Each structure stands twice: as C-alpha cells, then as structure tokens.
C-alpha positions as CSV (number, residue, x, y, z in Angstrom):
1,M,-0.3,0.2,0.0
2,P,1.3,3.6,-0.5
3,L,1.9,5.9,1.3
4,P,-0.2,9.2,1.1
5,S,1.2,11.8,-0.8
6,L,1.7,14.6,1.8
7,G,-0.3,17.7,0.8
8,G,0.6,21.5,1.1
9,T,4.0,22.9,3.0
10,L,5.9,21.5,5.2
11,G,6.0,23.6,8.1
12,Y,8.0,24.3,11.1
13,K,8.5,20.9,12.5
14,R,8.5,18.2,9.3
15,A,11.0,21.0,7.4
16,A,13.3,20.6,10.8
17,H,12.9,17.0,10.5
18,L,13.1,16.9,7.4
19,L,16.9,18.6,7.5
20,H,18.2,17.5,10.5
21,R,18.2,14.1,8.8
22,A,19.4,15.0,5.6
23,T,22.1,17.2,6.4
24,F,24.4,18.3,8.9
25,G,23.1,21.4,11.2
26,P,21.2,23.2,9.4
27,T,20.5,26.9,10.6
28,K,16.7,28.2,11.8
29,L,17.1,30.7,9.0
30,Q,17.2,26.8,6.6
31,I,14.2,25.4,8.5
32,D,12.4,28.5,8.4
33,S,12.7,28.8,4.7
34,F,12.0,25.2,4.2
35,A,9.0,25.0,5.9
36,T,7.4,27.8,3.6
37,L,8.2,25.1,0.6
38,N,5.5,21.8,-0.2
39,A,7.4,18.7,-0.2
40,S,8.7,18.0,-3.7
41,Q,10.0,21.5,-3.9
42,A,12.1,21.0,-0.8
43,V,13.4,17.6,-2.3
44,A,14.1,18.9,-5.1
45,L,16.2,21.9,-3.6
46,L,18.3,19.0,-1.8
47,F,19.7,17.2,-4.2
48,Q,19.6,20.2,-7.1
49,Q,22.4,19.2,-9.8
50,P,25.4,19.8,-10.9
51,L,27.1,20.8,-7.5
52,P,30.5,21.8,-7.6
53,D,33.2,20.0,-6.9
54,P,34.8,20.7,-4.0
55,A,38.7,22.0,-4.0
56,L,41.2,19.9,-3.1
57,P,43.1,18.9,0.2
58,L,45.4,20.7,0.7
59,D,48.9,20.1,2.4
60,P,50.2,22.0,5.2
61,E,53.9,21.8,4.5
62,T,54.0,22.7,0.9
63,G,50.4,24.9,0.5
64,T,49.5,22.4,-1.9
65,E,47.3,19.5,-3.2
66,W,48.9,16.0,-2.6
67,V,45.6,13.5,-3.8
68,L,45.9,14.3,-7.9
69,A,49.8,15.8,-7.8
70,G,50.9,12.4,-6.3
71,V,53.3,12.6,-3.3
72,T,56.6,14.1,-3.3
73,D,59.7,14.2,-0.4
74,A,58.6,17.9,0.0
75,N,54.5,16.8,1.0
76,S,53.9,15.9,4.9
77,G,54.0,12.2,5.9
78,D,51.2,9.9,4.6
79,P,49.9,9.7,8.2
80,E,49.5,13.7,8.7
81,L,47.5,13.9,4.8
82,Q,45.5,10.8,6.1
83,E,44.9,13.5,9.1
84,I,44.3,16.6,7.0
85,F,42.3,14.2,4.8
86,K,40.1,13.8,7.7
87,G,39.6,17.7,8.6
88,W,38.8,18.4,4.9
89,F,36.0,15.9,4.5
90,M,34.6,17.5,7.8
91,G,34.7,20.8,5.6
92,Q,32.6,18.9,3.3
93,M,30.4,17.9,5.6
94,L,29.2,21.3,7.2
95,A,29.6,23.0,4.2
96,L,32.3,24.9,4.8
97,G,32.7,27.8,1.8
98,V,30.2,27.0,0.0
99,P,27.8,29.6,-1.6
100,P,24.3,29.5,0.7
101,S,22.0,28.4,-1.9
102,N,24.0,25.7,-2.7
103,Q,24.6,24.8,1.2
104,L,21.9,22.6,2.0
105,A,22.0,20.7,-1.1
106,Y,26.5,20.0,-1.0
107,S,25.8,18.7,2.8
108,V,23.2,16.5,1.3
109,R,25.4,15.3,-0.8
110,E,28.1,14.6,1.7
111,K,25.9,13.0,4.2
112,I,25.3,10.5,1.9
113,V,29.2,10.2,0.6
114,F,29.8,9.9,5.0
115,F,27.0,7.0,4.4
116,L,28.7,5.4,1.7
117,H,32.5,5.8,2.5
118,T,32.2,4.4,6.2
119,V,29.6,1.9,4.9
120,L,31.3,0.6,2.1
121,T,34.6,0.9,2.4
122,C,37.5,-0.7,3.6
123,I,39.6,0.1,6.9
124,Q,42.1,2.9,7.1
125,S,44.4,1.2,8.7
126,K,44.1,-1.7,6.1
127,V,43.9,0.9,2.9
128,D,47.1,3.0,5.2
129,N,47.3,5.4,1.5
130,S,45.4,9.3,1.9
131,R,45.1,9.3,-1.9
132,S,43.0,5.7,-2.1
133,I,40.6,7.0,1.0
134,Y,40.8,10.6,-0.9
135,F,39.3,8.7,-4.1
136,Q,37.6,6.5,-2.2
137,N,35.2,8.8,-0.7
138,R,34.8,11.5,-3.5
139,S,33.8,8.4,-6.0
140,S,31.0,8.0,-3.1
141,A,30.1,11.4,-4.2
142,S,30.1,11.2,-8.0
143,L,27.6,7.9,-8.2
144,P,24.6,8.6,-10.3
145,S,27.3,10.7,-12.6
146,T,29.7,9.4,-15.3
147,K,32.6,11.1,-14.6
148,P,35.6,8.6,-13.7
149,C,37.5,7.8,-10.6
150,P,40.6,8.0,-11.6
151,L,42.6,4.6,-10.7
152,I,45.7,4.8,-7.9
153,I,48.6,2.8,-8.3
154,T,50.7,2.3,-5.4
C-alpha cells in the first residue's frame, strides 16, 4: 500500500525533521525557509544538480594538493595527510565555504558520501594511503554521475 502524498507546505516541524535527517546542522533560517515549501520543492532543492566539485585538500607543509599531483618528499608524511584529509572531509560535510544557495544540497551529497564511505569501505588502517582514501570518498560523491574515478596504483 503506497504512502499518501503530503499536501500543502512542510511546516516548521516537518522541515526541521527533514533537514536534520538529510543534512548536517541546518540553521533556523534554513528550516524557516523550508517550512514554506511543499515536499516536492524541498526535495528538488536538496537534490539539485550539478553541484560544484570541492576544492582539493591542501598539505600545509607545501601549500599544494597531493591527491592528484602525487606525494613528493616535500609533502607531509602520509599519516599526517590522512589526518588532513579527515579535517577536509569534515569541512565538506559542513559545507564550509560553499555559497548559501548550495549549502543544503551540498550537505545532503556529503551526508550520502559519509554513509557510503563508512558502510562500503575498507578500514583506514588497512588502506593506509591518503590518496586512496580521498579517491574512494570522492567516487561516492559522483555515484550517479558519469565522471570516471581515477585509478591509483601505489
């Protein structure tokens, strides 16, 4: 038996529930904004495509990215790069530096990435390579996309 469709606007309580489930830490202003939308409008905003790709994580030792360019002797050690990746990923989940118009959709995408990255993954201590962890994470972000995930041979 199908669920009945929700008519009318979401209202504050439903909007808050939706945004707390689908994103990381929605603001009161965002909840208020979604409270005036109907369910179809809310879902369309949360799953808007295409979203911009995030800036690559930077190694503070060199001030450059290492995930595409590769690691050199000038880079931090890989254990440090793995920690830098974790901090970068937290920033992605919180949509730091993302324009307000894209923040919720970005947060939804990153919450899905977080789920896939933690459920369908290898243990970090077994992978033990910051570049491999990065590419596994980003391949989850582009799942319905047609972008290929680069192959890394370490």
